[in-house]
C-alpha positions as CSV (number, residue, x, y, z in Angstrom):
1,M,-11.5,18.4,8.2
2,I,-7.9,18.7,9.6
3,R,-6.8,16.1,12.1
4,I,-3.8,16.6,14.4
5,E,-2.0,13.4,15.4
6,G,0.3,12.7,18.3
7,V,4.1,12.1,18.0
8,N,3.7,8.3,18.2
9,V,1.3,8.3,15.2
10,N,3.7,10.5,13.2
11,K,6.7,8.3,14.0
12,S,4.7,5.2,12.9
13,L,3.7,6.8,9.7
14,M,7.3,7.8,8.9
15,R,8.6,4.3,9.7
16,R,5.9,2.8,7.4
17,Y,6.8,5.3,4.6
18,N,10.5,4.4,5.0
19,M,9.8,0.7,4.8
20,I,7.7,1.1,1.7
21,Q,10.5,3.0,0.1
22,K,13.0,0.2,0.9
23,I,10.7,-2.4,-0.5
24,M,10.2,-0.4,-3.7
25,D,14.0,-0.1,-4.1
26,S,14.7,-3.8,-3.4
27,N,15.1,-6.6,-6.0
28,S,13.6,-9.3,-3.7
29,I,11.0,-9.6,-1.0
30,G,10.5,-12.3,1.6
31,I,7.3,-13.3,3.3
32,V,7.5,-15.1,6.6
33,V,4.3,-16.8,7.6
34,G,4.3,-17.4,11.3
35,T,0.8,-18.7,11.9
36,L,-1.4,-20.9,9.8
37,G,-4.4,-20.8,12.1
38,V,-5.7,-17.4,11.0
39,G,-8.6,-17.6,8.7
40,G,-8.1,-16.2,5.2
41,Y,-4.3,-16.3,5.4
42,L,-4.1,-18.2,2.1
43,D,-6.0,-15.4,0.3
44,V,-3.6,-12.8,1.7
45,I,-0.5,-14.8,0.7
46,E,-1.9,-15.3,-2.8
47,Y,-2.6,-11.5,-3.1
48,L,0.9,-10.7,-1.9
49,K,2.5,-13.2,-4.3
50,K,0.6,-11.8,-7.3
51,T,1.4,-8.2,-6.4
52,I,5.1,-8.9,-5.9
53,R,5.4,-10.9,-9.1
54,E,3.6,-8.1,-11.0
55,A,6.3,-5.7,-9.7
56,E,8.9,-8.1,-11.2
57,K,10.6,-8.8,-7.9
58,I,12.1,-12.1,-6.6
59,L,9.8,-13.7,-4.0
60,Y,10.9,-15.9,-1.1
61,I,8.3,-17.5,1.2
62,Y,9.0,-19.2,4.5
63,C,6.2,-21.0,6.3
64,R,6.8,-22.1,9.9
């Protein structure tokens, strides 16, 4: 099945692709945690930390 998307969706996908490429090329990654009231946020942070460390990148975390 072929799906035709609008201009806004295509722009969003290209922006996402470009950000992923920047992250892959970087030596360090920062995570900013803005809310601690969302359920399951610790699991998400732990998953991100594990993934970033496996990629051998420097990790910075800021919790507000």
